[in-house]
C-alpha positions as CSV (number, residue, x, y, z in Angstrom):
1,M,18.3,-9.5,55.2
2,V,19.4,-9.6,51.6
3,S,19.3,-6.1,50.0
4,F,17.7,-5.3,46.7
5,K,21.1,-4.7,45.2
6,E,22.5,-8.1,46.4
7,R,19.4,-9.9,45.1
8,C,19.7,-8.3,41.7
9,I,23.4,-9.3,41.4
10,S,22.6,-12.8,42.6
11,L,19.8,-13.3,40.1
12,R,21.9,-11.8,37.3
13,K,24.8,-14.2,38.0
14,R,22.3,-17.1,37.7
15,G,21.6,-15.9,34.1
16,L,18.3,-14.1,34.4
17,S,17.4,-11.2,32.1
18,I,16.5,-7.7,33.2
19,N,12.8,-8.5,32.6
20,Q,13.0,-11.7,34.6
21,I,14.8,-9.9,37.5
22,A,12.3,-7.1,37.5
23,A,9.4,-9.6,37.6
24,K,10.9,-11.5,40.5
25,T,11.8,-8.4,42.6
26,N,8.7,-6.5,41.6
27,R,10.8,-3.4,40.9
28,P,11.2,-1.2,37.7
29,K,13.7,-2.4,35.1
30,T,15.6,0.9,35.4
31,S,16.3,0.2,39.1
32,V,17.4,-3.3,38.2
33,Y,19.7,-2.2,35.4
34,F,21.5,0.3,37.7
35,H,22.8,-2.6,39.8
36,I,23.6,-5.2,37.1
37,Q,24.8,-3.0,34.2
38,S,28.4,-4.2,34.7
39,I,27.4,-7.9,34.8
40,P,26.9,-9.0,31.2
41,L,25.2,-12.2,30.2
42,S,27.1,-14.9,28.3
43,I,26.7,-15.2,24.6
44,Q,24.9,-18.6,25.0
45,R,22.5,-17.1,27.6
46,K,21.7,-14.2,25.3
47,R,20.9,-16.6,22.5
48,E,18.6,-18.6,24.8
49,I,16.7,-15.5,25.9
50,R,16.3,-14.4,22.2
51,L,15.0,-17.8,21.1
52,A,12.6,-17.9,24.0
53,A,11.2,-14.5,23.0
54,I,10.8,-15.7,19.4
55,R,8.9,-18.7,20.6
56,R,6.6,-16.6,22.7
57,F,5.9,-14.3,19.7
58,N,5.2,-17.2,17.4
59,D,2.9,-18.9,20.0
60,Y,1.0,-15.6,20.3
61,S,0.8,-15.1,16.6
62,R,-0.7,-18.6,16.2
63,S,-3.2,-18.0,19.0
64,I,-4.6,-14.9,17.3
65,K,-4.4,-16.1,13.7
66,G,-7.8,-15.8,12.0
67,K,-9.3,-14.0,14.9
68,S,-10.6,-10.4,15.1
69,R,-8.3,-8.3,17.3
70,L,-11.2,-5.9,17.9
71,N,-13.4,-8.8,19.1
72,R,-15.8,-8.3,16.3
73,H,-17.2,-11.7,15.2
74,P,-19.4,-12.3,12.1
75,T,-22.5,-14.4,12.5
76,H,-22.1,-17.8,10.8
77,F,-25.1,-19.2,9.0
78,K,-26.2,-22.5,7.5
79,V,-29.6,-21.6,5.9
80,W,-29.5,-19.4,2.8
81,D,-32.1,-16.7,2.1
82,T,-32.4,-13.9,-0.5
83,D,-30.3,-11.4,1.5
84,L,-27.5,-13.8,2.1
85,V,-27.4,-15.1,-1.5
86,S,-27.5,-11.5,-2.8
87,L,-24.7,-10.4,-0.4
88,V,-22.3,-13.2,-1.3
89,S,-23.1,-12.9,-5.0
90,H,-22.4,-9.2,-5.1
91,I,-19.1,-9.6,-3.2
92,M,-18.1,-12.4,-5.6
93,F,-19.1,-10.5,-8.8
94,D,-18.0,-6.9,-8.2
95,G,-15.9,-7.2,-5.1
96,T,-12.9,-9.0,-3.6
97,I,-12.5,-11.2,-0.6
98,K,-9.1,-11.0,1.1
99,Q,-7.6,-12.5,4.2
100,G,-8.3,-9.3,6.0
101,G,-11.9,-8.9,4.9
102,C,-13.8,-7.9,1.8
103,V,-14.4,-4.9,-0.5
104,Y,-17.3,-4.1,-2.8
105,T,-17.0,-1.6,-5.6
106,N,-19.8,0.0,-7.6
107,R,-20.9,3.4,-8.9
108,S,-24.6,2.6,-8.0
109,Q,-25.4,4.0,-4.6
110,S,-28.5,1.8,-4.4
111,L,-26.3,-1.3,-4.8
112,L,-23.8,0.0,-2.3
113,D,-26.6,0.6,0.2
114,H,-28.1,-2.8,-0.6
115,V,-24.8,-4.7,0.1
116,T,-24.3,-2.7,3.3
117,R,-27.8,-3.6,4.5
118,C,-27.3,-7.3,3.7
119,M,-23.9,-7.3,5.3
120,G,-25.6,-6.1,8.5
121,R,-27.2,-9.6,8.7
122,I,-23.9,-11.2,9.5
123,Y,-21.6,-8.3,10.5
124,P,-23.4,-5.3,12.1
125,Y,-20.5,-2.8,11.8
126,P,-20.3,0.1,9.3
127,P,-17.9,-0.2,6.4
128,K,-15.0,2.1,5.5
129,K,-15.9,4.1,2.4
130,Y,-13.6,5.2,-0.4
131,E,-13.9,6.7,-3.8
132,S,-11.4,4.9,-6.1
133,L,-12.4,6.7,-9.4
134,S,-14.7,9.6,-10.1
135,G,-18.1,8.3,-9.3
136,V,-16.9,4.8,-8.3
137,H,-17.1,4.0,-4.7
138,K,-15.8,1.2,-2.5
139,I,-17.2,-0.1,0.8
140,A,-14.7,-2.2,2.8
141,F,-15.3,-4.4,5.8
142,H,-11.9,-5.1,7.4
143,N,-12.2,-8.3,9.5
144,V,-10.1,-11.4,9.1
145,E,-13.0,-13.7,10.4
146,L,-15.4,-12.1,8.0
147,G,-13.0,-12.7,5.1
148,Y,-12.7,-16.4,6.0
149,L,-16.5,-16.8,6.3
150,L,-17.2,-15.1,3.0
151,R,-14.5,-17.1,1.2
152,T,-16.1,-20.3,2.5
153,K,-19.6,-19.2,1.7
154,E,-18.6,-18.2,-1.8
155,L,-17.4,-21.7,-2.6
156,E,-20.5,-23.1,-0.9
157,L,-22.8,-20.9,-3.0
158,T,-21.3,-21.7,-6.4
159,R,-21.4,-25.4,-5.6
160,N,-25.0,-25.4,-4.5
161,I,-26.9,-22.6,-6.3
162,E,-28.2,-24.9,-9.0
163,R,-29.9,-27.0,-6.3
164,M,-31.4,-24.1,-4.5
165,S,-34.9,-22.8,-4.9
166,K,-36.0,-20.8,-8.0
167,E,-36.3,-17.7,-5.9
168,L,-32.7,-17.9,-4.8
169,R,-31.4,-18.7,-8.3
170,R,-33.2,-15.6,-9.5
171,V,-31.5,-13.5,-6.8
172,F,-28.1,-14.9,-7.8
173,L,-28.7,-14.1,-11.5
174,R,-30.0,-10.6,-10.7
175,A,-26.9,-9.9,-8.7
176,F,-24.7,-11.0,-11.6
177,F,-26.4,-8.8,-14.2
178,N,-26.7,-5.8,-11.8
179,D,-22.9,-6.0,-11.3
180,E,-21.7,-7.3,-14.6
181,G,-24.5,-6.8,-17.1
182,S,-25.2,-4.2,-19.8
183,V,-28.0,-3.5,-22.2
184,Y,-26.9,-3.3,-25.8
185,F,-29.6,-1.5,-27.9
186,I,-28.5,0.1,-31.2
187,G,-31.0,0.1,-34.0
188,K,-32.1,-3.5,-34.5
189,R,-29.2,-4.9,-32.5
190,R,-30.6,-5.9,-29.1
191,A,-28.9,-7.9,-26.4
192,I,-28.1,-8.2,-22.7
193,R,-24.5,-9.0,-21.9
194,G,-22.8,-10.1,-18.8
195,Y,-19.0,-10.0,-18.3
196,Q,-16.9,-12.3,-16.2
197,H,-13.3,-13.4,-16.5
198,D,-14.0,-16.8,-14.9
199,G,-15.4,-19.1,-17.5
200,R,-16.8,-21.5,-14.9
201,I,-19.1,-18.7,-13.7
202,L,-20.2,-17.8,-17.2
203,N,-21.2,-21.5,-17.8
204,L,-23.0,-21.5,-14.5
205,I,-24.9,-18.4,-15.4
206,Q,-25.8,-20.0,-18.7
207,R,-27.1,-23.1,-17.0
208,L,-29.2,-21.1,-14.5
209,L,-30.7,-19.0,-17.3
210,R,-31.6,-22.2,-19.2
211,R,-33.5,-23.4,-16.1
212,L,-35.7,-20.3,-16.5
213,G,-36.2,-21.0,-20.2
214,I,-33.8,-18.3,-21.3
215,R,-31.3,-19.2,-24.0
216,S,-27.9,-17.6,-24.1
217,K,-24.5,-17.8,-25.6
218,V,-21.1,-17.9,-23.8
219,D,-18.2,-16.4,-25.6
220,M,-14.9,-17.2,-23.9
221,A,-12.9,-15.0,-26.2
222,Y,-14.8,-11.9,-24.9
223,N,-15.5,-13.3,-21.4
224,E,-19.2,-12.7,-21.8
225,V,-22.6,-14.4,-21.8
226,T,-25.1,-12.9,-24.3
227,I,-28.9,-13.0,-24.4
228,T,-30.6,-12.2,-27.7
229,R,-34.0,-12.6,-29.4
230,R,-37.3,-11.2,-28.2
231,R,-38.6,-14.2,-26.3
232,N,-35.4,-14.6,-24.3
233,L,-35.2,-10.8,-23.5
234,E,-38.9,-10.8,-22.5
235,L,-38.3,-13.8,-20.2
236,F,-35.2,-12.0,-18.7
237,E,-37.4,-9.0,-17.9
238,K,-40.1,-11.2,-16.3
239,E,-37.8,-13.6,-14.4
240,I,-34.7,-11.5,-13.5
241,N,-34.6,-7.9,-14.7
242,F,-32.3,-5.2,-13.2
243,S,-32.8,-3.7,-9.8
244,A,-34.1,-0.2,-9.3
245,G,-31.4,2.4,-9.2
246,V,-28.9,0.4,-11.4
247,C,-28.1,2.8,-14.2
248,V,-26.0,2.9,-17.4
249,N,-23.0,5.2,-17.1
250,G,-23.9,8.1,-19.4
251,N,-20.7,10.0,-18.5
252,R,-18.5,7.5,-20.3
253,S,-16.7,8.9,-23.3
254,N,-18.1,6.1,-25.5
255,S,-21.6,6.2,-24.1
256,V,-24.3,5.8,-26.8
257,W,-27.0,7.4,-24.6
258,K,-25.1,10.3,-22.9
259,H,-27.6,9.9,-20.1
260,S,-27.5,7.8,-16.9
261,F,-30.9,6.3,-16.8
262,E,-31.9,2.9,-15.3
263,K,-30.9,-0.3,-17.1
264,R,-34.4,-1.7,-16.6
265,E,-35.8,1.3,-18.3
266,L,-33.5,0.8,-21.2
267,L,-34.5,-2.8,-21.3
268,R,-38.2,-1.8,-21.4
269,K,-37.5,0.6,-24.3
270,M,-35.6,-2.2,-26.1
271,L,-38.5,-4.6,-25.8
272,A,-41.0,-1.8,-26.9
273,S,-39.0,-1.4,-30.1
274,Y,-40.2,-4.9,-31.2
275,R,-43.8,-3.7,-31.3
C-alpha cells in the first residue's frame, strides 16, 4: 500500500501544486507541505499554475459582474406610475446614479422620506444615511443591480415623459421644482426659478410647462428656467406647486427671509401681492 508520504512525492513530481495534492489526498495543506517542501516546481509549471489562478479569478469576476453579492435584487418594472416617476426624477435631479447604486441628497426631511418610501416599491431595503453638510442629508442605496436599473430607467423616462399622461408629467415637473426650484419674491420682482446644469433637461422642462399652458424662459448662461408673470405663476400653483414640507433655507447667509418656511407658502404670498 502506498503511504501518504509516497503519494505526495509522486504527485509533486508530476507537477501538481500543494492545493491540488491536498485536494487529491483529502489531507491538510500543512501535512502535504511537510513531505514536498524540498521538491520545488519548475519555473514553467509555476507560471502555468499562476496563469490558471488568474483565469479562475477572471471567470469568477465576470460571473458576478452586475450582480448583488448580498442576493438583494431590485424589482424591474415596465409600467410607470406616480411613485416610480417621482422616484427616478428625484434621483436624477438631486441625486447621483453610480455603478454601485444611487444617492439622494436634500435638506428636506419630507423629500428624503418620500424618496425612501418610493424606493421601497422596487428595493425594499433601508438606505444608509449620512449628513454631508450641516442640515443636508444623504440617503444611499448600495446595490449594483439597482444602479443599473435606475440608469436604464432614467434614460427611458427622459425619452418618454412627453408622451406620458398629464398626471405623470405633473409629477415629473413637481420633482424638478421641489429639488431644483426656488421662489424669487423681492418687492415687485416675482419669479419661480429652476436650476439644472444639463441644457437638455431645461429645454425638456420648458416644453412640459408649455403643455400645461405655462410660459417660461431658459437661460443657458445661468443654467436656469424662469417663470414670470401672474398668469404663469397662478397656473404653476394650480398645476404643479411645491410639495408640503419643502422649505426655503432661512439659515443661508444671503437669505432674504431669515426663516425656513414652505416654498408653497411663499408662492401663495407672492400671488397674493398682485391683489
